[in-house]
DOZA-279450 format. One line per 2 residues: number of its first residue (from 1); their letters; for each residue y, z, x of C-alpha. Coordinates in steps of 0.5 Angstrom, whole numbers, m for minus. Each point is the difference from the previous one (the first is absolute). Example, Ala and Ser with C-alpha at 12.3 -4.5 7.8 and 13.67 -1.06 7.14 Angstrom:
<sites>
1) AS) m9/16/25 | 7/m2/2;
</sites>
This chain:
<sites>
1) MF) 307/212/m130 | m6/m2/m2;
3) CK) m4/1/m7 | m6/m2/m3;
5) VN) m2/1/m8 | m7/m2/m3;
7) SI) 0/m5/m6 | m5/m5/m3;
9) GL) 1/m7/m2 | m4/m4/m5;
11) RG) m4/m6/2 | m3/m3/m6;
13) MD) m4/6/m4 | 0/4/6;
15) GY) 5/4/4 | 0/0/8;
17) SV) 4/5/4 | 7/m1/3;
19) SV) 4/4/5 | 7/m1/m1;
21) EV) 3/1/7 | 8/2/1;
23) DI) 3/0/6 | 8/2/1;
25) GE) 2/m3/7 | 6/m2/4;
27) GL) 2/m7/m1 | 4/m5/m5;
29) PG) 1/4/m7 | m5/m3/m5;
31) MT) m6/0/m3 | m6/m4/2;
33) MV) m7/0/m4 | m6/m3/3;
35) GA) m8/0/m2 | m1/m7/m4;
37) LS) 4/2/m6 | 1/m4/m6;
39) SE) 7/m1/m3 | 0/6/m5;
41) VR) m2/4/6 | 6/m3/5;
43) EA) 5/2/m6 | m2/7/1;
45) QD) 5/1/5 | 6/m1/m5;
47) RV) m3/4/m5 | m2/6/5;
49) RT) 7/0/3 | 4/0/m6;
51) AL) m5/5/m3 | 1/5/6;
53) KN) 8/m1/m1 | 0/1/m7;
55) SG) m5/6/1 | 5/4/4;
57) YH) m2/m2/7 | 5/m3/5;
59) FR) m3/m2/7 | 3/m2/6;
61) PQ) m1/m8/1 | m6/m1/5;
63) KV) m5/m5/1 | m6/1/m5;
65) TV) m7/m3/1 | m5/1/m5;
67) NL) m7/m3/1 | m5/0/m6;
69) SP) m7/0/4 | m5/m3/0;
71) AD) 4/m6/2 | m5/m5/m1;
73) IR) 0/1/m8 | 5/m3/m4;
75) KG) 3/6/m4 | 3/m1/m8;
77) GT) 3/4/m5 | 5/5/m1;
79) GF) m4/6/2 | 2/1/7;
81) DF) 8/1/m2 | m2/8/m1;
83) PI) m4/1/7 | 6/m4/4;
85) AV) 5/4/m3 | m3/6/2;
87) GM) m2/m2/6 | 7/m2/2;
89) LG) 2/7/m2 | m5/3/4;
91) AY) 2/m4/6 | 7/2/m1;
93) GA) m2/7/0 | 2/2/m7;
95) LD) m7/2/m2 | m5/4/2;
97) MT) m6/m5/0 | m6/6/1;
99) AL) m2/0/m7 | m1/m8/0;
101) GD) m6/0/5 | m5/0/m5;
103) AV) 4/m4/m5 | 1/m7/m2;
105) LF) 6/m3/m4 | 2/m6/m4;
107) GE) 5/m2/m5 | 6/m4/m1;
109) LG) 7/2/1 | 6/m2/m5;
111) LS) 7/0/3 | 1/7/m2;
113) GE) m6/3/3 | m4/1/m6;
115) LK) m7/m2/1 | m3/m6/m5;
117) PI) m7/m1/m2 | m5/m5/4;
119) RG) m6/m3/m2 | m7/1/3;
121) IL) 1/8/0 | m8/1/m2;
123) SL) m2/m4/6 | 5/3/5;
125) VS) m2/7/m2 | m7/m2/1;
127) KA) 1/m2/7 | 4/6/2;
129) RE) m6/4/m3 | m5/m4/4;
131) EG) 4/1/6 | 0/8/m1;
133) RR) 7/1/m1 | 2/6/m4;
135) RC) 7/m2/m3 | 3/m6/m3;
137) FL) 7/0/m1 | 2/m6/m5;
139) PK) 5/m2/m6 | 0/5/m6;
141) DN) m2/m5/m5 | m6/m2/4;
143) AA) m2/8/1 | m5/0/m7;
145) EG) m3/m6/2 | m2/2/7;
147) SA) m2/7/m2 | m6/m4/m4;
149) IG) m3/m1/7 | m1/7/2;
151) GI) m2/4/7 | 7/m1/2;
153) QI) 7/3/m1 | 4/m4/m4;
155) IG) 8/1/1 | 5/m3/m5;
157) VE) 6/m2/3 | 7/m2/m3;
159) SL) 4/m1/5 | 2/0/8;
161) RQ) 4/6/m1 | m6/4/m4;
163) MT) m5/m2/6 | 5/3/5;
165) EF) 0/6/m4 | m8/0/0;
167) LQ) 0/0/7 | 5/5/1;
169) DP) m3/5/m4 | m8/m2/m1;
171) DR) m1/6/m5 | 4/m4/m5;
173) IL) m6/m6/1 | m4/0/m7;
175) ES) m6/m4/m1 | 1/m5/m6;
177) ED) m5/2/m6 | m7/m3/m1;
179) ET) 0/m5/m5 | m3/3/m6;
181) EE) m4/m3/m6 | 6/0/m4;
183) DR) 4/m4/5 | m5/m6/0;
185) EQ) 0/m6/m5 | m4/2/m6;
187) EG) m5/m5/m2 | 0/m2/m7;
189) YS) 0/m7/m3 | 4/m2/m7;
191) VD) m6/m6/m1 | m7/1/m2;
193) YA) m6/m5/m1 | 0/3/m7;
195) QV) 6/m4/m1 | m3/m7/2;
197) QG) m4/m3/m6 | m6/m4/1;
199) QF) m2/m3/6 | m6/4/1;
201) LM) m3/m5/6 | 6/1/4;
203) KR) 1/7/m1 | m8/1/2;
205) AT) 1/m5/6 | 7/4/2;
207) EV) m4/7/0 | m6/m3/4;
209) AV) 6/m2/5 | 3/6/1;
211) AG) m6/4/0 | m3/m4/7;
213) YH) 7/m2/2 | m1/m7/m1;
215) NL) 5/m6/0 | 1/m3/m7;
217) LY) 3/m6/m3 | 2/m1/m8;
219) IG) 0/m7/m2 | 2/m3/m7;
221) PA) 5/m2/m5 | 7/3/0;
223) GT) 1/6/m4 | m7/3/0;
225) GK) 1/6/3 | m1/m1/7;
227) TM) 6/3/3 | 0/6/m5;
229) IA) m7/2/2 | 2/m1/8;
231) ER) 6/5/m1 | m5/5/m3;
233) IP) m5/0/6 | 4/6/3;
235) TI) m2/4/m6 | m7/0/1;
237) MP) 0/1/8 | m2/7/3;
239) SC) 6/4/2 | 2/0/7;
241) TP) m2/5/5 | 5/3/4;
243) GE) m2/m4/6 | 1/m6/m4;
245) CL) 7/2/m2 | 2/1/7;
247) EI) m3/m7/2 | 3/m3/m6;
249) SK) 7/4/1 | 0/m2/7;
251) VY) 1/m8/m1 | 5/2/m6;
253) SI) 4/4/5 | 0/m6/5;
255) CG) 3/m4/m5 | 5/5/m3;
257) LL) m3/0/m6 | m2/7/m1;
259) PK) 4/4/m6 | 6/3/3;
261) QG) m2/7/m1 | m5/m1/6;
263) KL) m6/1/m5 | m7/m3/2;
265) LR) m3/m6/m5 | m6/3/m4;
267) RR) m1/m7/m4 | m4/m5/2;
269) PF) 5/m6/2 | 0/m6/m5;
271) RS) 4/m6/4 | 1/m6/m4;
273) PH) 5/m5/4 | 3/m6/m3;
275) HS) m4/m7/2 | 6/m2/3;
277) IT) m1/5/6 | 0/m2/7;
279) GT) m6/1/4 | 3/4/5;
281) AL) 2/5/m6 | m7/0/m2;
283) TG) m3/2/7 | 6/3/3;
285) GG) 4/m2/6 | 7/m1/2;
287) RN) 3/1/7 | m2/8/0;
289) PI) m6/m1/m4 | m1/4/m7;
291) PG) m5/0/m5 | m1/m5/m5;
293) EM) m2/0/m7 | m8/0/2;
295) SL) 2/7/4 | 4/3/m6;
297) AS) m6/m2/m5 | m5/4/5;
299) GG) m4/5/m4 | 2/m3/m6;
301) VL) 1/m7/m3 | 3/m7/2;
303) FL) 1/m4/m7 | 1/m7/1;
305) DE) 2/m3/m7 | 1/m7/0;
307) FP) m5/m1/6 | 0/m7/1;
309) EF) 8/0/0 | 0/4/6;
311) SK) 1/m4/7 | m6/m3/3;
313) QG) 2/3/6 | 1/7/m3;
315) IE) m7/0/m3 | m4/m3/6;
317) MM) 3/6/4 | m4/5/m4;
319) RQ) m6/m3/3 | m1/5/6;
321) PL) 3/6/m4 | m4/0/m5;
323) ES) m6/0/4 | 3/5/6;
325) RK) 4/4/m5 | 6/0/5;
327) VV) 5/m4/2 | 1/m2/7;
329) LS) 6/m3/3 | 1/m3/7;
331) RV) 7/0/3 | 3/m1/7;
333) SG) 2/7/0 | m7/2/m2;
335) RY) m6/1/m5 | 2/3/m7;
337) EF) m6/3/m5 | 2/2/m7;
339) PA) m5/2/m5 | m2/m5/m6;
341) DF) m6/4/m3 | 2/m3/m7;
343) ML) m4/m2/m6 | 2/m7/m2;
345) VA) 1/m2/m7 | 3/m7/m2;
347) AM) 1/m3/m6 | 1/m8/m2;
349) NP) 0/m5/m5 | m6/m5/0;
351) CR) 5/m6/1 | 8/m1/m1;
353) CG) 0/1/m7 | m5/5/m1;
355) YY) m5/m3/m5 | m5/m3/5;
357) PD) m6/m1/m2 | 2/0/m7;
359) RS) 2/m8/m1 | 2/1/m7;
361) RC) 6/3/3 | 0/m1/8;
363) HC) 3/m7/1 | 0/0/8;
365) TQ) m4/m5/3 | m6/2/4;
367) QQ) 3/m2/7 | 6/5/m2;
369) VQ) m5/5/m2 | m3/0/6;
371) SY) 6/0/4 | 2/6/m3;
373) LG) m6/4/1 | m1/m3/7;
375) KI) 6/4/2 | m5/6/1;
377) SK) m5/m2/5 | m7/1/1;
379) PI) 1/5/6 | 4/4/m5;
381) LD) m4/0/m6 | m6/2/5;
383) RI) 4/7/1 | 1/1/m7;
385) DI) m6/4/m3 | 1/0/m7;
387) CV) 3/m6/m5 | 0/1/m7;
389) EA) 3/m4/m6 | 5/2/m5;
391) AP) m3/m1/m7 | 5/m2/m6;
393) IS) 1/7/m4 | m2/0/m7;
395) FD) 5/2/m6 | m3/7/m1;
397) EL) 0/2/7 | 7/m2/0;
399) KG) 2/4/m5 | m3/6/3;
401) MV) m6/1/m5 | m5/0/5;
403) PQ) 0/7/4 | 1/m1/8;
405) ES) m2/4/5 | 5/5/4;
407) SA) 1/m1/7 | m2/7/1;
409) RI) m7/m1/m2 | m1/m6/4;
411) RE) 3/4/6 | m6/5/m1;
413) RV) m5/m5/1 | 4/m3/6;
415) ER) 0/7/4 | m7/1/m1;
417) AR) m2/m7/3 | 5/2/6;
419) GV) m3/6/1 | m7/m3/0;
421) QR) 3/m5/6 | 3/6/3;
423) ER) m7/3/1 | m3/m6/2;
425) FL) 4/m2/5 | 1/7/3;
427) GS) 1/0/7 | 0/m8/1;
429) GL) 8/m1/0 | m1/m4/m7;
431) TF) 3/2/m6 | m1/m5/m6;
433) NS) m6/m5/m1 | 5/m6/1;
435) EM) 0/2/8 | m7/m1/1;
437) KG) m2/m5/5 | m7/m3/2;
439) DE) m4/6/2 | 3/4/m6;
441) IQ) m1/m5/m5 | m8/m1/2;
443) RY) 0/8/0 | 3/1/m7;
445) CG) 0/m6/m4 | m8/m1/0;
447) LE) m3/m4/m6 | m7/0/m3;
449) KE) m4/m6/2 | 1/m4/m7;
451) DQ) 8/1/1 | m1/m3/7;
453) QF) m3/m6/m3 | 5/m1/m5;
455) FR) 6/1/5 | m3/m5/4;
457) EV) 1/m5/m5 | 7/2/m2;
459) YR) 2/0/7 | m3/m8/1;
461) NM) 3/m2/m7 | 7/3/0;
463) NL) 0/m2/8 | 3/7/2;
465) SA) 2/1/7 | m3/6/4;
467) RA) 7/4/m2 | m1/m1/m7;
469) YG) m7/2/0 | 2/7/3;
471) RI) 5/1/m5 | m4/m1/m6;
473) LK) m5/5/3 | 6/5/1;
475) VA) 2/m1/m7 | m7/1/m2;
477) RT) 0/7/4 | 6/2/m4;
479) IA) m2/m2/m7 | m7/4/2;
481) DL) 5/6/2 | 4/0/m6;
483) DG) m7/0/m4 | m3/6/4;
485) KE) m5/m4/3 | m3/0/7;
487) QI) m4/m7/0 | 4/m6/m2;
489) SH) m3/m3/m6 | 0/m7/m3;
491) QH) 5/2/m5 | 5/2/6;
493) LC) m1/m6/4 | 1/m5/m6;
495) EA) 6/4/m2 | 3/m1/7;
497) IS) m2/m7/1 | 4/m2/m7;
499) YR) 6/2/4 | m1/m6/4;
501) SL) m2/m5/m5 | 8/m1/m1;
503) EE) 0/m3/7 | m5/m5/m2;
505) KY) 3/m2/m7 | 7/m1/3;
507) WN) 0/m2/7 | m7/m3/1;
509) N) 0/m5/m6;
</sites>
């Protein structure tokens, strides 16, 4: 007999339709699986046969052929175990498959017949809904996650035996409950900018960067609060919208990093990989490509502490994602695209000992200083909108004698500036000032005649690139938005230019 079961495979961030075809026929007893299968999919035949036996199903040995169509796309993962097992039960005539005509199945089987959770449920269920499927049978532990999509009936299944009972008595099928607000991971932080003493300039630069989603670089001696300030950036970022929660959670679902209870993420990501990370782990990849740190930071912050200590290859691999906001991986098996819409925040010392240009404390030679700073190339610096220097902290500030502004106050200003940007770019496909290109810069970043002449002199004296020119204007636009001004003033322009002056101080001397 022949039986077909609908399933979904995962390819990068997206799902694709897979028909699991099972045929029971005459011939030498055995099980053959075809359809461009990876090793873990081929191993499914052993898991499925043992799971069927331990679930109480015993069939006459026959020739079993399983085909996963389309056969020209390589299949990976363990999510095809469940549909293969159900397809075999249908082909042997042990199940009535009528109820599965408009349903999809995926899940990993244990040898006892229990269903185990798999990765990427959000992408798989999204694809099933796009195809117009009415039902989705998946592991019980994935049901809460799958219910977040909406528009499709989610049925959590604990074992093959329970699946059989469902099909024998469809009235027993109960849809899993939708995720409630209480089920979601609650947004909350144990840190606050009120805990950071001093460093007004760094806090101001951080506020501007977050308001316009600009890339940011801290430079200064060790122990001046660079990491401390960076770690508090999520506390001043606006809350995620429901759509952003879902998109962020999709990436974490594929990587198996969602909370075990299936809750969606509500906090904006803050990823801080160690400088020993490989380029592949940073961008994503592997035999079956999965997202890397850039994609895990999408919608939030990618913080690279000790920036020059990262490999040269890893740093340079960020060039294209910083511009296109996505990672594109080309493999023999196809093209994979992952989101990389993150805010880059980097921190570094000006030299190996950290005290340059204070020659009373720094004993590095000029060649050693330039070699250390040279690890950050000009193209990468051009993609960083704001560069700010960490200043020494006074004793009074360190003792907490000077009141500090809280994250909540800063966040209010950031949200107002973000609101101005949403209204400005409504219907244009843009969200932040940092995303503006040539036409938008000309339209929204106009200067007064005197400021144009002033900027012309600055452009020539600082030897700026065309990209740096545009980024200064975009930062000035964000500063004006924070100030509630429609027109960029001389003060806004000067502040934006000051955030590029450290490049000349450290890299062009």
